[in-house]
C-alpha positions, 0 to 999 in steps of 0.5 A, spaced: 556 580 447 561 575 451 559 576 457 551 576 456 552 569 453 556 567 460 551 571 464 546 566 460 550 560 461 552 561 468 544 563 469 543 556 465 546 552 469 544 555 476 537 552 474 539 546 472 542 545 479 536 547 482 531 543 478 536 537 481 536 539 487 528 539 487 527 533 484 532 529 490 527 534 495 521 531 492 524 524 492 527 524 499 520 528 502 516 521 498 521 516 500 519 518 507 511 518 506 512 512 503 515 510 509 509 513 515 504 511 511 508 502 511 508 505 519 501 507 520 498 501 516 503 496 519 501 500 526 493 498 525 493 490 525 490 491 519 489 484 514 491 483 507 486 481 502 490 475 501 488 473 509 482 476 509 479 472 503 483 466 506 479 466 512 472 468 508 473 462 505 474 457 511 468 461 514 464 459 508 466 451 508 465 452 516 457 453 515 457 448 510 459 443 514 454 446 520 448 445 515 449 438 513 450 437 521 445 440 522 441 435 517 444 429 519 441 431 526 435 433 524 434 425 520 437 421 526 432 425 531 426 424 526 428 416 527 
């Protein structure tokens, strides 16, 4: 019986070590994939949401100023 308990203990230890190795491999794969995705997106010269919203606000303000200037020119030409 003592031998059987030792075998189970050894098997249990082996499984625990295998799970640790698998966990480490998973974390390493996740890190590598995240790095690849970050590099891929950086190479595409994409803008962030904040940058997009800032440019959008500037464009809206420019359109509003353009409309105001058109109205002013029309009023001046009407005189």
